[in-house]
C-alpha angles and dihedrals in degrees: 000000000000116000119222111226122211129200123220093273092058099253124125113260122238112259134165089276112057110238119234112242131190115240094253094047091047093054093046094049093044090053092048092048091050091050092051091047091052091048090052091051091051094046099042098072092053090053093053098045112119133195118292114274117267110245116240116266093242093053110128123216110245111251113236116230104211116216112247115251100194091093089071092069094073090069095057122101137332105100096056096252097033125230107288094157091056090045097059090046093054110112089233093059101077095048087047096057092038090059101041104032102062106127116120113256131195106178101079133053131006118004091221124068139294088067121206111264120251090243091055090046092052090049089054092049092051097044094108108054120246126165140316111214127185122203127193092345087282114065124067126193125185126182143186143146142241117283110263091358112069095168083080102072133180137203135186119198121194130185100209093193097050096078101063122149094015094303124140113275123217109261120170130186118198130183135190107213127187117244099228094202089064127070125307117279093250088064114084087219093066113121130225141193122227111216118195122192114182118183090228127049117263139151128247092241092054103044112145111267094234089054092050090049091052094047094048094047091049095045091055093058113100123239108276115272093359108074089220116141110214123240105227101194099162133041129189127190111202123204120225088257091056099258108148123219113191118206139165114273093220090065088076095037101267103137134190108261089208089069103021127042108232116243122205111257112227 
């Protein structure tokens, strides 16, 4: 008498003599076998992956061609507030932010990956034109806010003299973002986070003085058409690799308007 062997999933095993299966059992076992085969196909490549190949010793590091920043200067005053709208429509603008604003960001856009790029985020935060301000014939700051939501404001700071001889210039994107767990934006008590993304690593206690001046002046401006001065209660400096470093806003002179009346920074 021939014995029928079963595997752990309850299906007859293949032997020299083909087992007779009922129609229902045959379909069930065929489906299970197909599933297992598919799983094996999906798992196998991961098991055979090796370490990344070692680059050849004579491989040369690709030289980065930094995008020129001098073209930005034409959009500075006059007129009194510059021409920010023309600036972001300039064909050089998108390549400019794509090259310099590359740090990972996690505060804006979908909560699930893929996250919105920092360049796309900056573009959102400059959609409604603000100002273009020149300082000391060297530093340029341009600002704006999110379309239909001006409590979310953006700033880009550029040191036009820092990128000489094809070296990387200092370009910083900053954003004021509403803390949704606080009060509504029409309430002066609403709280905000200041995000700072420089294209080179730096620490919050050694931010360049012209950058600090620009950030403080901008933070003291009220939300457009509301007169509300924003309460920036949290600040985060983000490294080019995406590492965040929280710090207190008052350490760089950004004060709470609920307790201190903002004064215009000259």
